[in-house]
C-alpha positions in Angstrom: 24.2 -2.8 -41.3 25.1 -4.6 -38.1 28.5 -6.1 -37.2 27.7 -8.9 -34.8 30.9 -10.7 -34.2 34.5 -11.4 -35.4 34.6 -13.6 -38.5 36.6 -16.3 -36.7 37.1 -16.9 -33.0 39.7 -19.1 -31.4 39.3 -19.6 -27.7 40.8 -21.9 -25.1 44.1 -22.9 -23.6 45.8 -23.3 -26.9 43.9 -20.8 -29.0 47.0 -19.0 -30.3 48.7 -22.1 -31.7 45.4 -23.1 -33.4 45.0 -19.7 -34.9 48.5 -19.4 -36.5 47.7 -21.3 -39.7 44.7 -19.1 -40.5 46.6 -16.0 -39.6 49.4 -17.1 -42.0 46.8 -17.5 -44.7 45.3 -14.1 -44.1 48.5 -12.0 -43.9 52.1 -12.1 -45.1 53.4 -8.9 -43.5 51.6 -8.2 -40.2 52.4 -5.5 -37.7 52.1 -6.5 -34.0 50.8 -3.6 -32.0 51.3 -3.4 -28.3 52.1 -1.1 -25.4 52.7 -2.4 -21.9 56.1 -3.6 -20.7 54.2 -6.3 -18.7 53.0 -7.9 -22.0 56.4 -7.7 -23.8 57.2 -11.3 -23.2 53.9 -12.5 -24.7 54.3 -10.1 -27.7 57.8 -11.5 -28.3 56.3 -15.0 -28.4 53.7 -13.9 -30.9 56.5 -12.3 -33.0 58.7 -15.5 -32.9 55.8 -17.8 -33.8 54.8 -15.7 -36.8 58.5 -15.4 -37.9 58.8 -19.1 -37.7 55.9 -19.4 -40.1 57.8 -17.3 -42.6 55.8 -14.1 -42.2 57.5 -10.7 -42.6 56.5 -9.6 -39.2 57.3 -6.3 -37.5 56.2 -4.6 -34.2 55.4 -1.2 -32.9 54.4 0.2 -29.5 51.8 2.8 -28.5 53.0 5.6 -26.2 49.6 6.6 -24.9 45.9 5.4 -24.7 44.0 5.1 -28.0 44.7 8.6 -29.2 45.0 10.4 -32.5 48.7 11.1 -32.1 49.6 7.4 -31.7 47.1 6.4 -34.4 48.6 8.8 -36.9 52.2 7.6 -36.1 51.3 3.9 -36.4 49.4 4.5 -39.7 52.5 6.1 -41.2 54.7 3.3 -40.0 52.4 0.7 -41.6 52.3 2.5 -44.9 56.0 3.0 -44.9 56.7 -0.7 -44.3 53.9 -2.1 -46.5 52.2 -4.1 -43.7 49.0 -5.9 -44.8 47.4 -6.4 -41.4 47.4 -5.3 -37.7 47.7 -7.8 -34.9 46.6 -5.9 -31.8 47.9 -7.7 -28.7 47.1 -6.1 -25.3 44.4 -4.5 -23.3 41.4 -2.5 -24.4 43.2 0.6 -25.5 45.6 -1.4 -27.7 42.8 -3.4 -29.2 40.7 -0.2 -29.9 43.8 1.4 -31.5 44.5 -1.6 -33.7 40.9 -1.9 -34.9 40.7 1.8 -35.7 44.0 1.9 -37.6 43.1 -1.2 -39.6 39.8 0.3 -40.6 41.5 3.6 -41.7 43.9 1.6 -43.9 41.4 -1.0 -45.1 43.5 -3.9 -43.9 42.3 -6.8 -41.6 42.7 -6.6 -37.8 43.4 -9.6 -35.6 42.8 -9.0 -31.9 44.7 -10.9 -29.3 43.5 -9.8 -25.8 46.1 -10.3 -23.2 43.7 -9.7 -20.3 40.0 -10.1 -19.6 39.6 -6.4 -18.8 37.2 -5.5 -21.6 35.3 -6.9 -24.6 37.3 -4.6 -27.0 38.7 -7.7 -28.8 35.2 -8.5 -30.1 33.5 -5.2 -30.9 33.2 -2.9 -33.9 33.9 0.1 -31.8 36.9 2.2 -30.8 37.0 4.7 -27.9 39.2 7.7 -28.6 41.1 9.5 -25.8 43.6 12.3 -25.6 47.2 11.4 -24.9 46.4 12.3 -21.2 43.7 9.7 -21.1 40.7 12.0 -21.3 37.7 10.4 -23.2 36.9 12.2 -26.5 34.3 10.0 -28.3 33.5 6.5 -29.5 33.8 5.6 -33.1 31.6 2.9 -34.7 33.6 0.8 -37.1 32.6 -0.9 -40.3 33.2 -4.4 -39.0 34.4 -6.5 -36.1 37.9 -7.9 -36.1 38.7 -10.5 -38.8 40.1 -12.9 -36.2 39.8 -12.9 -32.4 42.3 -15.1 -30.5 41.2 -15.5 -26.9 44.0 -17.7 -25.5 43.5 -18.6 -21.8 47.3 -19.0 -21.3 47.7 -15.4 -22.3 44.9 -14.2 -20.0 46.4 -16.1 -17.1 49.5 -13.9 -17.1 47.4 -10.7 -16.6 47.2 -9.1 -13.1 44.1 -10.0 -11.1 43.2 -6.3 -11.1 42.4 -6.5 -14.8 39.9 -9.4 -14.3 38.2 -7.4 -11.6 37.9 -4.4 -14.0 36.5 -6.7 -16.7 33.9 -8.0 -14.4 32.7 -4.5 -13.5 32.6 -3.5 -17.2 30.7 -6.6 -18.2 28.2 -6.1 -15.4 27.4 -2.7 -16.8 25.9 -4.4 -19.9 22.8 -5.4 -17.9 22.4 -2.4 -15.8 22.6 0.0 -18.8 21.0 -1.9 -21.6 18.0 -3.1 -19.5 17.3 0.5 -18.7 17.8 2.1 -22.1 16.4 -0.6 -24.4 13.7 -2.5 -22.5 10.8 -0.8 -24.4 12.4 -1.3 -27.9 10.2 -3.7 -29.9 13.1 -5.5 -31.6 13.6 -9.2 -31.0 17.4 -9.2 -31.3 17.6 -6.2 -28.8 15.4 -8.1 -26.3 17.5 -11.2 -26.7 20.7 -9.2 -26.2 19.2 -7.8 -22.9 18.4 -11.3 -21.8 21.9 -12.5 -22.5 23.2 -9.6 -20.5 21.0 -10.7 -17.6 22.4 -14.2 -17.7 25.9 -12.6 -18.0 25.2 -10.5 -14.8 24.0 -13.6 -12.9 27.0 -15.6 -13.9 29.4 -12.9 -12.8 27.6 -12.4 -9.5 27.9 -16.2 -8.9 31.4 -16.8 -10.3 33.2 -13.5 -10.1 34.7 -13.7 -6.6 35.6 -17.4 -7.1 37.4 -16.5 -10.4 39.2 -13.6 -8.9 40.4 -15.4 -5.8 40.8 -18.9 -7.2 43.5 -20.7 -9.2 43.4 -20.9 -13.0 43.7 -24.7 -13.3 40.6 -26.8 -13.0 38.6 -23.7 -12.1 35.4 -23.5 -14.2 34.5 -20.2 -12.5 37.7 -18.6 -13.8 37.2 -19.9 -17.3 33.6 -18.9 -17.4 34.3 -15.5 -16.0 37.1 -14.5 -18.4 35.0 -15.6 -21.4 32.0 -13.7 -20.0 34.1 -10.5 -19.8 35.9 -10.8 -23.1 33.4 -12.7 -25.3 29.9 -12.7 -24.0 29.9 -8.9 -23.2 31.0 -8.3 -26.8 28.2 -10.5 -28.1 25.6 -8.5 -26.2 26.7 -5.4 -28.1 26.9 -7.2 -31.4 23.4 -8.6 -31.2 21.9 -5.5 -29.7 23.7 -3.1 -32.0 23.4 0.6 -31.4 20.0 0.1 -29.8 21.5 -1.8 -26.9 23.1 1.3 -25.5 25.3 2.3 -22.7 23.8 4.8 -20.3 24.8 6.7 -17.1 27.6 4.3 -16.0 29.7 4.9 -19.1 28.7 8.6 -19.3 30.0 9.1 -15.8 33.1 7.1 -16.7 33.8 9.4 -19.7 33.3 12.4 -17.5 35.6 11.2 -14.7 38.4 10.7 -17.2 38.4 14.4 -17.8 40.0 14.9 -14.3 43.7 14.0 -14.7 45.1 12.2 -11.6 48.6 10.9 -10.8 47.4 7.3 -10.7 45.7 5.7 -13.7 42.7 3.6 -13.2 41.4 0.9 -15.6 38.2 1.4 -17.7 36.1 -1.1 -15.7 37.3 0.3 -12.4 35.7 3.7 -13.2 32.7 2.1 -14.9 32.0 0.1 -11.7 31.7 3.4 -9.7 29.4 4.6 -12.6 27.1 1.7 -12.1 26.6 2.5 -8.5 25.9 6.1 -9.3 23.5 5.2 -12.1 21.5 3.0 -9.6 21.3 5.8 -7.2 20.2 8.1 -10.0 17.4 5.6 -10.9 16.3 5.7 -7.3 16.3 9.6 -7.3 14.7 10.2 -10.7 12.8 7.1 -11.6 11.6 5.9 -8.2 13.4 2.5 -8.6 12.6 0.8 -5.3 15.1 -2.0 -6.0 18.1 0.3 -6.7 19.3 0.4 -3.1 19.3 -3.4 -2.8 21.3 -3.6 -6.1 23.8 -1.1 -4.8 24.3 -3.2 -1.6 24.7 -6.4 -3.7 27.1 -4.8 -6.1 29.1 -2.9 -3.5 29.8 -6.2 -1.6 31.1 -7.9 -4.7 33.2 -4.9 -5.7 34.8 -4.8 -2.3 35.6 -8.5 -2.6 37.2 -7.7 -6.0 39.2 -4.8 -4.5 37.4 -2.4 -6.8 36.8 1.3 -6.0 33.2 2.1 -5.0 33.5 5.9 -4.8 35.0 8.7 -6.9 37.3 9.5 -3.9 38.8 6.0 -4.2 39.7 6.9 -7.8 41.9 9.6 -6.4 39.5 12.5 -7.1 38.0 14.8 -4.4 34.9 16.1 -6.1 34.6 18.9 -3.7 37.9 20.5 -4.8 39.1 22.4 -7.9 35.6 22.6 -9.4 35.8 18.8 -10.1 32.1 18.2 -9.4 31.1 20.9 -11.9 33.5 19.5 -14.5 32.2 16.0 -14.1 28.6 17.1 -14.3 29.2 19.3 -17.3 30.8 16.5 -19.3 28.3 13.9 -18.2 25.4 16.1 -19.5 27.0 17.4 -22.7 24.8 17.2 -25.8 25.8 13.8 -27.2 26.3 12.1 -23.9 25.0 8.6 -23.3 23.3 9.9 -20.2 20.5 11.1 -22.5 19.6 7.6 -23.5 18.0 7.2 -20.0 14.2 6.9 -20.1 13.9 10.1 -17.9 15.2 13.6 -18.3 18.6 14.5 -16.8 20.0 17.9 -16.1 23.4 19.0 -14.8 22.0 19.8 -11.3 20.8 16.2 -11.1 24.4 15.0 -11.5 25.8 17.5 -9.1 23.3 16.5 -6.4 23.7 12.8 -7.2 27.5 12.8 -6.8 27.7 15.2 -3.9 25.2 13.1 -1.9 26.8 9.8 -2.9 30.3 10.9 -2.0 29.2 12.5 1.3 27.2 9.4 2.3 30.2 7.2 1.6 32.5 9.4 3.6 30.1 9.3 6.5 29.9 5.5 6.4 
């Protein structure tokens, strides 16, 4: 079985208003799930609009990332109050939590992304973390969300940092899947890889214009937010589990194991992972184009104010055994790093990161 896309997608400047009648048909007692104080006003609007359509609506907030403690608490709240759906409104962690909870309770999930930071509003996948933000595992879900509402007015309210993070995360679709799945003799997988290539090209062309430009009358902004939130999800939907993540996400998952005072967004960490993956391809797979790709990506990432080293994520890999911890987690048995078409060992990651960080420091 393959879950390719949400059953219904509303997108555009008035997507939320257009979605309300179908939401009202689907659910009579929805729970609005959110987290951030910065999205409270939008969630209040969603609450009022549903209330005005005579729905028995309630709301609940997550305390942490998508973690088992929060998931258990919200599940009990839904059961106690007899809610018949989850409307997850927020960033990737909120959307992943809502999808996971809805699947556990066998009720529909409606995703309402409030930024373009990830494609979590689309996918049949939830990433589980500890309440400290350390990655545990990803969980494949039985279906994509029932309804996805991608309202451009909502996305406009998000900090520009979230868009930059979404661009980095979406770029990883090409750099990872083209490496792990290029030899798979499956038409849909090959088509997904080609979509990810077009996605990459579009982001390289429009990403900076979207990040630095105005919302109104800016096709670069519109195309970029939909590339991050919709097209990136489509790549995973069409490609399925064969269109895999690789080193960039494996390194992201490992970096989250180091707890730092400042929290970084998913895509911000993945962006550093892409640069490291390219250097790894150069070291282990004799990729002659990797250095040029690193220069091209580094330039864009600097224009988007994205970190380009682990040090810029607030982690000194040469202290407190951090390098060993990252290498250990990156190379654990079920890590995505092993989807690479060449063998990887812990010492490879130690050498990779040490050389990369020292080189960046020297520059």
